[in-house]
SEBA-529623 format. One line per field, with one value per residue (C-alpha): residue number from 1; residue in three letters; x negated, y negated, z. Coordinates in steps of 0.2 Angstrom, whole numbers. Each point is the difference from the previous one (the first is absolute). Layout:
BEGIN
num <- c(NUM/...)
residuo <- c(ALA/...)
px <- c(X/...)
py <- c(Y/...)
pz <- c(Z/...)
END
This chain:
BEGIN
num <- c(1/2/3/4/5/6/7/8/9/10/11/12/13/14/15/16/17/18/19/20/21/22/23/24/25/26/27/28/29/30/31/32/33/34/35/36/37/38/39/40/41/42/43/44/45/46/47/48/49/50/51/52/53/54/55/56/57/58/59/60/61/62/63/64/65/66/67/68/69/70/71/72/73/74/75/76/77/78/79/80/81/82/83/84/85/86/87/88/89/90/91/92/93/94/95/96/97/98/99/100/101/102/103/104/105/106/107/108/109/110/111/112/113/114/115/116/117/118/119/120/121/122/123/124/125/126/127/128/129/130/131/132/133/134/135/136/137/138/139/140/141/142/143/144/145/146/147/148/149/150/151/152/153/154/155/156/157/158/159/160/161/162/163/164/165/166/167/168/169/170/171/172/173/174/175/176/177/178/179/180/181/182/183/184/185/186/187/188/189/190/191/192/193/194/195/196/197/198/199/200/201/202/203/204/205/206/207/208/209/210/211/212/213/214/215/216/217/218/219/220/221/222/223/224/225/226/227/228/229/230/231/232/233/234/235/236/237/238/239/240/241/242/243/244/245/246/247/248/249/250/251/252/253/254/255/256/257/258/259/260/261/262/263/264/265/266/267/268/269/270/271/272/273/274/275/276/277/278/279/280/281/282/283/284/285/286/287/288/289/290/291/292/293/294/295/296/297/298/299/300/301/302/303/304/305/306/307/308/309/310/311/312/313/314/315/316/317/318/319/320/321/322/323/324/325/326/327/328/329/330/331/332/333/334/335/336/337/338/339/340/341/342/343/344/345/346/347/348/349/350/351/352/353/354/355/356/357/358/359/360/361/362/363/364/365/366/367/368/369/370/371/372/373/374/375/376/377/378/379/380/381/382/383/384/385/386/387/388/389/390/391/392/393/394/395/396/397/398/399/400/401/402/403/404/405/406/407/408/409/410/411/412/413/414/415/416/417/418/419/420/421/422/423/424/425/426/427/428/429/430/431/432/433/434/435/436/437/438/439/440/441/442/443/444/445/446/447/448/449/450/451/452/453/454/455/456/457/458/459/460/461/462/463/464/465/466/467/468/469/470/471/472/473/474/475/476/477/478/479/480/481/482/483/484/485/486/487/488/489/490/491/492/493/494/495/496/497/498/499/500/501/502/503/504/505/506/507/508/509/510/511/512/513/514/515/516/517/518/519/520/521)
residuo <- c(MET/HIS/ARG/ARG/ILE/ILE/VAL/PRO/SER/ALA/LEU/ALA/ALA/SER/LEU/LEU/LEU/ALA/ILE/PRO/ALA/SER/ALA/ALA/ASP/PHE/THR/PRO/GLY/ALA/PRO/GLY/ILE/GLY/ASP/SER/TYR/TYR/PRO/THR/SER/GLY/ASN/GLY/GLY/TYR/ASP/VAL/SER/HIS/TYR/ASP/LEU/ARG/LEU/LYS/TYR/GLU/PRO/ALA/THR/ASP/LEU/LEU/GLU/GLY/THR/ALA/THR/ILE/VAL/ALA/THR/ALA/ARG/GLN/ASN/LEU/SER/ARG/PHE/ASN/LEU/ASP/LEU/GLY/LEU/LYS/VAL/SER/GLU/VAL/ARG/VAL/ASN/GLY/ARG/LEU/ALA/LYS/PHE/ALA/ALA/SER/GLY/ALA/HIS/GLU/LEU/GLU/VAL/THR/PRO/ALA/VAL/PRO/LEU/GLU/LYS/ASN/LYS/ALA/ILE/SER/ILE/VAL/VAL/ARG/TYR/ALA/GLY/LYS/PRO/SER/GLU/VAL/LYS/ILE/ASP/GLY/TRP/SER/ALA/TRP/ALA/ARG/THR/PRO/ASP/GLY/GLY/VAL/ALA/ALA/GLN/GLU/PRO/ASP/SER/ALA/VAL/TRP/TRP/PHE/PRO/SER/ASN/ASP/HIS/PRO/LEU/ASP/LYS/ALA/THR/PHE/ASP/VAL/SER/VAL/SER/VAL/PRO/ASP/GLY/THR/GLN/ALA/ILE/SER/ASN/GLY/VAL/LEU/GLN/SER/GLN/SER/SER/ARG/LEU/GLY/TRP/THR/ARG/PHE/ASN/TRP/ARG/SER/ASN/LYS/PRO/GLN/ALA/THR/TYR/LEU/ALA/THR/LEU/ALA/VAL/GLY/LYS/PHE/ASP/ILE/THR/THR/ASP/ARG/THR/ALA/ASN/GLY/LEU/PRO/VAL/LEU/ASN/ALA/TYR/SER/LYS/ASP/LEU/GLY/ASP/ASN/ASP/GLY/ALA/ALA/ARG/ALA/SER/ILE/GLU/ARG/THR/THR/GLU/VAL/ALA/GLU/TRP/LEU/GLU/GLY/VAL/PHE/GLY/PRO/TYR/PRO/PHE/ASN/SER/LEU/GLY/GLY/TYR/VAL/PRO/ASN/VAL/THR/SER/GLY/PHE/ALA/LEU/GLU/THR/GLN/THR/ARG/PRO/PHE/TYR/SER/PRO/ARG/GLN/PHE/SER/ASN/GLY/ALA/ASN/VAL/SER/VAL/VAL/VAL/HIS/GLU/LEU/ALA/HIS/GLN/TRP/TYR/GLY/ASP/SER/VAL/SER/VAL/ARG/ASP/TRP/LYS/ASP/ILE/TRP/VAL/ASN/GLU/GLY/PHE/ALA/ARG/TYR/SER/GLN/TRP/LEU/TRP/SER/GLU/LYS/GLU/GLY/GLU/GLY/THR/ALA/GLN/GLU/LEU/ALA/ASP/TYR/VAL/TYR/ALA/THR/ARG/THR/ALA/GLU/ASP/PRO/PHE/TRP/THR/VAL/LYS/PRO/GLY/ASP/PRO/GLY/ALA/GLU/ASN/GLN/PHE/HIS/ILE/ALA/VAL/TYR/ASP/ARG/GLY/ALA/LEU/ALA/LEU/GLN/ALA/LEU/ARG/ASN/GLU/ILE/GLY/ASP/GLU/ASP/PHE/PHE/ALA/ILE/LEU/LYS/GLY/TRP/PRO/GLN/GLN/PHE/ALA/TYR/GLY/ASN/ALA/ARG/VAL/ALA/ASP/PHE/VAL/ARG/TYR/ALA/GLU/ARG/VAL/SER/GLY/LYS/PRO/LEU/ALA/GLU/LEU/PHE/ASP/THR/TRP/LEU/TYR/GLN/PRO/SER/LYS/PRO/SER/ALA/SER/THR/ALA/GLY/ALA/VAL/GLY/LEU/SER/ALA/PRO/ALA/ALA/ALA/PRO/ALA/SER/GLY/GLY/ALA/SER/ALA/ARG/SER/ALA/ALA/PRO/ARG/ALA/ALA/GLN/PRO/LYS/PRO/VAL/GLN/PRO/LYS/SER/TRP/LYS/LYS/ILE/ALA/ALA/THR/ASN/THR/VAL/HIS/GLU/THR/GLU/HIS/HIS/GLY/GLY/HIS)
px <- c(-546/-4/11/3/-4/12/-9/11/-1/7/13/6/1/10/12/3/5/13/8/13/-2/6/14/-13/-6/18/5/14/0/-2/17/-7/-9/-12/7/-8/17/12/-9/16/3/-3/-8/-16/-4/8/3/17/0/19/17/16/15/17/13/18/7/17/1/16/-9/-18/-4/-15/-4/-16/-11/-18/-13/-18/-14/-17/-18/-7/-16/-5/4/18/8/14/3/12/12/7/20/13/15/5/-8/9/-13/-18/-8/-19/-5/17/0/9/-10/2/3/3/3/-12/-4/10/-1/-11/5/-12/0/-8/-1/3/-18/-14/-4/-18/-10/2/15/17/14/19/10/20/9/19/6/15/5/6/-15/8/0/-18/-10/-20/-7/17/1/6/-5/18/12/19/9/19/-1/-15/-17/-18/-18/-12/-13/-19/-10/12/16/-2/5/17/3/-12/-15/-17/-18/5/-15/-6/-16/10/8/10/13/18/16/16/16/15/19/12/19/6/1/-17/-17/-16/-16/-18/-17/-6/11/17/-2/19/16/15/17/9/14/0/-18/-13/-18/-14/-17/-15/-19/-15/-15/-14/-7/11/-2/15/5/1/13/18/18/15/18/15/10/-12/1/-14/-9/-13/-12/-17/-16/-9/-12/15/1/18/7/13/7/14/11/12/18/3/-15/12/-8/-17/4/-4/-16/-6/3/-8/-15/-1/5/-17/-9/-6/-7/-9/-7/-6/-9/-8/-7/-10/-7/-1/-1/12/16/-4/17/13/15/5/14/6/16/10/11/13/-12/-1/-19/-11/-15/-5/-12/-10/8/-9/7/16/-3/13/7/11/15/-7/-15/11/11/-8/1/-11/-18/-11/-14/6/1/-18/-5/8/-5/-18/1/2/-18/-7/9/8/-12/-15/6/-8/-10/4/13/-13/-4/17/-9/-4/19/7/-14/1/18/1/-14/10/14/-13/-6/19/1/-15/7/17/-9/7/-16/-17/-7/-14/14/9/-16/-5/18/-1/-18/6/16/-6/-9/-15/11/13/1/1/-19/-2/8/-14/8/-13/5/15/6/15/10/-5/0/13/-5/1/-20/-2/10/-6/-17/-2/3/-12/-14/5/-1/-17/-6/6/-9/-16/-2/10/16/-8/-7/15/14/-11/0/19/2/-13/4/16/-8/-14/11/16/12/-12/-4/-13/-6/-4/-19/3/6/-15/-12/9/1/-19/-3/9/-5/-18/1/-1/17/0/-2/14/13/-6/4/17/7/-9/-4/14/-2/2/-15/-9/3/-18/2/16/-7/-13/13/10/14/-3/11/19/9/1/-18/-8/-10/-16/-14/0/5/-14/4/18/-4/-11/13/7/16/10/-5/6/16/16/0/14/11/-1/17/0/-4/18/4/-15/3/18/-8/-10/12/-3/-6/7/9/6/-6/-15/-7/4/-7)
py <- c(-575/16/2/17/0/11/5/0/19/2/-13/9/16/-8/-8/17/8/-13/1/15/11/-7/7/8/11/7/14/12/17/15/7/18/7/9/18/11/8/-15/-16/-10/7/-10/-18/-8/-15/4/14/4/4/1/0/-6/5/-6/8/2/14/4/18/-3/-13/5/-19/-2/-17/-3/-12/6/-8/5/-3/0/-7/-8/9/-14/-19/3/-12/14/18/14/11/16/-1/5/-9/-18/-14/-15/-8/2/-9/0/-6/-7/-11/3/9/1/17/9/18/8/17/15/-4/-15/-14/-14/-13/-17/-7/-19/0/11/14/0/16/10/-11/8/-1/2/3/1/6/0/12/10/13/17/11/14/-12/-3/10/-2/9/9/8/-5/5/-4/14/-3/12/3/-11/-11/0/6/-8/14/3/2/-10/-14/-4/-16/-12/7/-7/-12/-11/7/2/17/11/12/-10/-14/8/-9/2/-1/-6/5/-8/6/-5/12/3/8/19/0/2/-7/11/-6/3/1/-3/-7/-14/-5/1/-13/-3/-16/-4/16/2/10/-6/13/-6/11/-2/9/-6/8/-6/7/1/-9/16/9/-13/7/-5/11/-6/12/10/12/13/-5/11/-7/8/-4/10/7/-16/-11/-5/-4/13/-5/10/-6/11/-7/6/7/12/14/17/-7/-6/14/4/-18/0/17/-8/-18/4/9/-16/-2/18/-2/-17/8/13/-12/-9/15/-1/-19/-7/-12/-6/-17/-9/-6/12/16/6/2/-4/8/-12/6/-3/10/0/15/-8/-4/-13/-4/-16/-6/8/6/10/0/17/3/12/11/4/11/8/17/0/-7/-5/-6/0/-17/-7/6/-9/-17/0/4/-16/-10/3/2/-13/-11/-3/3/-7/-1/-15/3/11/11/6/9/16/-7/1/14/14/-1/0/16/8/-4/11/14/-1/1/16/6/-4/8/16/-2/-1/-8/-15/11/12/-16/-6/16/2/-18/4/17/-4/-16/6/-11/-5/-7/-19/0/0/-15/-11/-8/-1/-13/-12/8/-15/-10/12/15/-9/13/15/17/1/-15/11/18/-4/-13/13/12/-13/0/19/-1/-13/11/15/-9/-9/12/-3/-10/-14/1/-2/-13/-10/2/-7/-13/-8/-8/-7/-7/-9/-2/-13/-5/6/12/7/18/-4/-6/18/8/-10/3/18/0/-10/12/17/-6/8/-8/2/-11/15/10/-15/-4/18/1/-19/-6/13/2/19/16/2/17/16/-1/-18/4/15/-10/-9/16/-4/12/15/1/3/19/3/11/-8/10/-5/-18/-15/1/19/-3/-14/11/13/1/-10/16/8/-14/5/-10/-14/3/-16/-5/0/-19/-4/-2/-12/-11/1/-6/-17/-2/-13/-9/-16/3/-17/1/-18/-10/13/14/-6)
pz <- c(159/-9/-16/-7/-19/-11/-16/-15/-2/18/-3/-14/9/14/-12/-9/17/2/-17/-2/-14/-18/-9/-11/14/1/-12/-3/9/-12/-7/5/14/-12/1/-14/-5/4/-4/3/17/15/-1/5/10/17/13/8/18/3/-9/9/-11/4/-12/-3/-11/-7/-6/-10/-12/3/4/11/7/9/9/1/11/-4/11/-9/-1/-16/-6/-12/-3/-8/-12/-3/4/-5/9/-8/0/-13/8/-3/12/5/11/6/14/4/17/2/-16/-15/-14/-19/-7/-16/-6/-12/-7/6/19/3/11/-3/15/0/18/2/8/-6/12/8/1/17/5/6/-12/3/-15/1/-15/-2/-14/-5/-13/-4/1/-11/-15/2/-13/-1/-14/-2/17/17/18/6/1/2/10/2/16/-2/-7/3/-3/-1/-14/-4/-5/2/8/9/-15/0/18/7/-6/4/-5/-7/1/14/2/8/15/13/15/-3/9/-11/5/-10/1/-7/1/16/-2/-11/7/-6/2/-2/7/18/15/1/12/1/-8/1/-9/-3/-12/-9/-3/10/1/2/5/-3/4/-8/11/-9/-17/-14/-19/-9/-9/17/5/-2/1/0/2/1/12/9/14/12/12/13/12/7/-1/15/-1/-1/-17/-7/-13/-12/-14/-12/-12/-12/5/-18/-3/-2/-2/3/17/11/-9/1/19/3/-8/6/18/1/-2/17/1/-17/6/16/-10/-12/15/3/-17/-4/17/10/-10/-6/1/12/-5/-10/-11/-18/-10/-14/-9/-13/-15/-17/0/4/9/17/6/16/4/16/16/-9/-16/-13/-6/-15/3/-14/10/10/-14/2/19/14/-5/15/-12/-8/18/3/-16/3/19/-5/-10/16/3/-18/-11/13/14/-12/-17/-17/-5/-18/-7/-9/18/1/5/18/1/-9/1/19/1/-11/10/16/-8/-3/19/5/-11/10/16/-4/-6/-18/-8/4/-8/-7/-8/-7/-7/-7/-9/-8/-6/-7/-8/-10/-15/-6/-15/12/-2/19/0/-12/14/12/18/4/-14/-9/-10/3/-12/11/17/7/-11/9/-2/12/13/-3/-8/13/14/-8/2/18/1/-8/12/15/-7/-3/17/12/10/14/-11/-11/13/8/-16/-2/17/0/-17/5/16/-11/-12/11/-7/-14/-17/-8/-16/-5/1/18/4/-8/10/15/-2/-4/16/11/-8/-3/-17/-18/-8/-15/-12/9/-1/-19/-5/9/-2/-16/-13/-12/-2/11/11/-6/11/6/5/9/7/9/10/2/-13/-13/5/-1/16/-4/-2/14/13/-1/-12/3/-11/-12/-3/-3/-12/-10/-3/-18/-2/-5/16/11/9/-4/13/13/3/18/9/2/-19/-5/14/-3/-19/4/5/-16/-4/16/-8/-18/0/-18/-3/-4/-13/12/16)
END
């Protein structure tokens, strides 16, 4: 009989394989995801794939009751993990078992599961919670707005903590089912497609589904009394727009703008490629704010955006974000240019299409009217700092960078990049550096210096530098002589720049993300 002899080292190895990881191998997930500007935003240690939110909201009292089921995967051996939430929690279960929990910091919910969570294993988290969102203040501000007939959650860079527990950072995107029960006669608006609606005992439940990855700040909820219009695009996508019934004098202008959503989206498909989501629309609640936000599939608009009449340019801006910002999201909030520079440039392209000023004329006007002493040039769109994340320079100087790129590489490569980028990073995240590399690959040209000049230098590029990419002349300059000749002309000889026809409409959207909170973001 032949005996197999197991040497001590082999025996030890086999025993190690059979023994589960010790408690020492399990550590808490980080309380932040590692963002440069907002170190406490998001959390480490796990990745969410789906949120199922079952909510009940009473407009009269602002009481929100919720049960959130979160489907996630552990990315390390977890002894504890954090969620972001500002409302009061009554119960947490992890993988079906009651878990310990405690609130800490401004919005951290620390969860200790009954059994530590192994790396790469699926997790289900159920959180029961309630509270009045309007009473929650984080760093002195709120993302929840009360309205005469309800409430609205819409803000940037944070809004989720006011109405559901989450890993609150764009780096952890997930799909969403949002089910909301509200008093009969009141509607609940959210992202995606309205799957069903039913009434029972004086309450109506609305069930919404957003079936593509979505950043938590792009999730929205609006409860109130709305006039709702519906339609379908030529490709069959459902279109739903909602207007508060008490918009007053702004009602007509809001409708005249937002009812063009389908038209604008179809045009943007020609620029950026196929529309990336399962529905279209927009909503205008009766709020006092002045900003708009690219909440996924259904942008939020403040009535004040339409106080001077219809403005399709703001619709262009928010819909452009569906590609640049929503489908392709920032990896870090310092990469905000990959959202805002492109959304602003889409407004310039719309102006070009409408015959109200070309992108070149708008770029020339920005360059000519901002003197070298203007603090505008000290803001670096490629990394503006948290205090300047939504500074006008991120928009206008950010768009200048794109016009410089267009002039440098030509229309064929430029528009191939605008269309290819959202496909390359669809439903994911990207950095400014990723765009630079992508543009270099498509164009075959070294572009690092160009982007450094227009996105990272805290000063106005010189006339000769701007002239090299066709940006030195004001809009009124004569076409003859070439860019270099124009840039060499004495300042006194330069004609006064002519304001493009679309300028005022575009400038009216400069407050588009001026959310009056979080240091002006």
